[in-house]
N, C-alpha and C positions, 0 to 999 in steps of 0.2 A: 580784655578778655572778656569781663561781664558784659559789655555791648554786643560782642560776638557771639556768646552764648544766646543773649535774648533774641538777636536777630535770627540765629539758628532755631531756637524754640519756636519762634512767631511764623519763620517759614515752614517749619513741621506741621503745626496747627492748621496753617493755610491750606497745605497740600492734603491733610486728612479730611479738612472740609470739602475741598474739590472732589475727593473720592467718594466722601459719602453722597454728595450731591449728584455727581455722575453716575454712580452706581444705582442710586434710587431712581434717578431719571431715566436712566437706559431702560429699566424694568417696567417703570410705568408707561414710557412712550411705547416701549415693543407692545403691551398690553393694549394700549388706546388704538394703535394702527392696527392691529389682529381683530380685536373685538368686533362681531357685527352689529355691536350696538352703538358703535362710534365711528371710527373711521371706513370700518368694514373692509378690510384687506385680509380675508381669511386665508391666507397661503405662506404658513411660517417657514415653509422651506425656502420659497422664493426671497422672503425677507432674509433670511440667514444667507443666502446666496448673493444678495447684494451687499451684505455686512463683509462676507468675505472676498469678494470681487472688488470694492472699494478698497479694503484694508491692503489687499495684494498689490494693486496698482500703487497706492500711496508709497507702501514699503518698497516698490520697485524704484521709483523715482527717488526715494531717500538714499538708497543703496548704490544703484548704478548710475543716476545722472547727477544728484546733487552730492553723493559720496559722503553723506553724513557720517555712515559707519561703513566699515568694510566687511563684506561677505565671508564667512567662515569657510575655511577648506572642506567643502562638502563633496564627497567620493559617491559613486554611484551606490554602492553597499551600503554606506550609512544611510543614504536617502531611502533605499528600497527597504531596508530592515528596521530604520527608526522613523524616518519623519513619515512615511506612508501609514504605518499602522497608528501612529500618534495622531494624524490627521484624521484618520477614519474614525476614532474614538471621540476626537474634539467635534468634528463635524455631527457625529452622533448625538452626542451631549447637548449641542445647540438645537438640533432638529427636534428632538424630544421635549427639551424644555420649552421652546418656543410654542411647540403645538400645544402644550400644557395650558397655555393662557386661552385657549380658544373653549375650554371646558371647565376650568376651576379659577376661582379669584386669586389676586395676587397675595392677599393676605393668607390663604391656605397653602398656597404655593411656598411661601415663606416658612411657615411652619414645617412643611414636608420637608424643605431644605436642613433642617436640624439633623435630618439623618445622614448629611453628608460626611461626618467624621464615622460613622458606623460602618457606612458603605466603604470609605477608604482604608478603615481599619480592618475591616473582613477581607478585602481584596489584598492587601498588603500582607496578612498573614497567610492567606492560602497560598499567594505568589513567593513567600518566604522572604520578603523584604522587611517584615516586623515579625517580633515575638509576641505570643499570646501571653498577654498579663492579665491577670484576674482583676486587678484593681481597674485597669482601663476597661476591660470586658463587663464590669459592673456598671461602669457608668454607661456603656453603649446599651446595656438593657433598660437602664433608667431612661435614656433619650428615646428609644423605642416604644418604652410604655407611655411616655409623654406624648409622641407622635399618635400614637393609636387613639388615645383619649382625645386628643384634639380632631383625629378624623372623625370619631364617633360624635362630636359635638357640631360637626360642620352640616349647616343647614341644606346647603347646596351641594351635598357630597356627590361627585362624579368618579365613577370608577376609571372610565376610560381616561380622564385628564390625571387621575392620581398615577394610574400605571404610567402614562409617558412621562411624569414628572419623577417618578422613582427610577425609572429605566434611565433616564438622563442623568440622574445622580450618580447610578452605578457606572454607566458610560465614562462619566467624568473622573470617577474613582479609577476605573482601569486605565486612562488617559494618564493620570498623575502616577501610576505605578510604573507603566510604561515609560514615562519620561525619566524615571529614577533608573531602572533598569537598563534599559537600551542607551539612553543618552550619557548618563553620568558614568557607567562603565567604559565608554568609548571616550570619555574625557572631553565631550562636546559640551559648551555652555553658550546658549544664545541669549541675548537681550532681545525685548519685545520687537525691536524694529527687523532684527535678522530672523526672529521667529515668526512674524507676519510675512516676512519675505519669502521663507520657504514652505511654511505649512498653510497660509491662507489660500495660496492657489490650489494646493493639492485637496483641501477640505471643499473647495467650490466643486472640482471634479466629483469628489463622493457625492456631494450633495446632487448634483446634476442626475445622478441614476434614480434616487427616490423621486425627485421633482419630475422627471419625465414621465414616470409611471403614474404617480398620486395626483399631482397638481396640473401638470400640462393640459390632460384631457378636460379638466374643469375650468381652466381660465378661458374666457373670451373676451378680447378686446375691448368689444363695445360695453360690457359690463363692468370692466374693471375700473374703480377710480384711483386715477394715477396722478399723483401731485409732485412734480420733481422736487420741489423744496422740501416737502415731508419725508421723502425718502434720503434726500442729501442729507438734512440735518440728522435723522435717525441713524445714518451711516457714521457720520461726524461724530456723533454722541457715543457711539460704540468704540470706535476708535482712539477717542481722547480718553475713555475709560483705561485701554490698555496702556497709555502713557501716564495717566494718574498714579495707576497701582506701582508703576516703575518707579515713579518719584517717590511714593511711599514707603516702599520697602527699601528704599537706598537711603531712607533718613529715620525711620524708626524701628523698634523691636517687634518680638513676639507679643508682649504684653498688649502694647498698644493698638498693633494691628487687629488683635482679637477683640480688644474692648470696642474698637470702631467698628468692627463686623456684627457685634452684637447690637450697637446702637443703631447702626443702620437697617438691621432687620424691624426693631421695633419702630423706626420711623417709617418704614415701608409699609408696615401693617397698619399704621395710625393714618398715613397718606392716602393708602389704597381706600379706605372706608371712606374717606372725604370726595376723593375723586371720582371713584366708582361706587355709587351709593348702593348698588345690588350687592356690594360685599359686606354682607352681614356678618358679625363676631358675635359668638355667644358665649355665655360663661365657661362653658366646658372647653371651648376652643382656648381661652385664656389660661385655663387651670392646665389643661394638657401641655400647651406650649412653655408655660413656666416650669411644669416637671422636666420637660425635655431641656429646657434652658439650663436648669440645675445641673443636669448630665453634663451638657456641653461645656459649662464653666468649669466644672470639677475636672473633664477632660482637658481643657485648656491649661488648667493649673498643674495638672501631672505633666504634660508636654513642656510647657514652660520650666517647670521644675527640673526635668531631664536635661533642659539645654544649659540651665545655669550651672548644673552638676558637672557638665562636660567642658565649661569655660574655665579657663585658669584665672585666680583670684588674686593674683600678685599686684594687679594694679589697683591704686587708689582712685578717688572719682575723680578728682581734676585729671588724671592721666587719662582715665577713660574719655572725658569729655574732650580732652585735647586730641585724642585719636579719632573722635567721632567727627571732630570739626574736620580733620585731614581727610578722613572718609569722604564727607560731604562735599570737600573741593573736590576729590577724585571724580564725583559723580557727573563732573561738566565733561568729562572726557568724551562722552556719548557725541557730543555736538563738535568735538575736534578731530578731524580725519588724520591729523598728523601724529596723533597719538595711538598707542595701543589700546585695544578695549580692556578695561578693568576687570571684566568678567573672564578672561581668558584664562583657562586652567583652573578657574575655581570652584569645579566640581569636585576637586579632591578633599575640599575642606568640611569639617565637621563629620559626624557621623549621625545626622538625623535621620529618622525613618521618612519614608512618604507619606505616613500619617500625620506629621506635623505641618503638611502644607495647609495654607489657607487659600481657599479657592472663591472666585467670584465671577460675576456675569462676561463671560466672553473674554476673560483674560487675567493675567499674561497667558500667551499660550505655553510658553516654556518660563518656568519660575527664574528668577534672577537669585543670584547666589550672594549678592551683596546686601549685608545687612549692619546694624549699628549695634551699640553697647548692650541693648537689651538681649542679645543672642542673635549669633549667625546663623539662621535657620532659613531653610528655603520656604518661600510662600508662594502661591499662585493665586487670579474672579470668576466664579458663578456662573457661566452660563445659564443661560437665560431659561 
């Protein structure tokens, strides 16, 4: 049992490391590709469409050709009332988030992303999927104050880039609420592969409209620096991020994922100042972000506390570890077409609100419901 636990723990840390590296890498890679000072491909909608097109094609082959997973029973009603609206907000969040790279630094973008819990909580309360709690609300105020201070200390503050990023954050919050309200109430649960299969093509279509009017007139083939391997590796990285988060949420719990997310943000801020020298960080930036981070940490503590309170406490630690190991063994079902998807029917578990979700860049599109002993709560990546 000891060797089994050590091996499981080692794999968990390996998956967390892969997640942190891929998540940071995709953000820095997108910035490098889009920035006029570097690769100089200032077409964020086009880049996002490449990601969606590539992901959709890969998902199609995995579902229809190689039959790695089976498609869910998707009716026209579910597609029209659930998949299309979710795809619209997902496409919007990626569009606005990627456009922000043209105007503001990666470090400042990560500081603004501290507003994600605020946006998700407010939208969830307005939509009736979460209750207004003053302890959570006070933390949201603290986060907002910290972000305002950090923004005030930004040397290269750009209102256009800030508006794009904040709009993308609220679009992602709306997507999360819609995911809970529309899909969960219909009892539909998708893993990352089937999520890409249904949502990526629809998001591509939604992005085509702004692309045609905003970027197509400005694109001249003779002036575009197109490198197949750059765009291919960039799309592969975004796709790999989807799958890495699926591996992480299948092996860890709420606390671990949230700590990894905070660690990733600090790593990104530090790396961005090294890779992109124009990303200058001031003392006021750090103070403001530290204040916002305190609010986020307290918010995470409250949500994790709620999750623990909703869990049965009858199991002792060895029993929990044994159950965890069995759960991890089941995670291999996704690559065995002769077995049923472990996620099916999982939407009825737990009573966590949509504000419990942890999001990241470009994924997963639909959060998985499979979690381990730290708390079975639904978590979601950060669009870009």
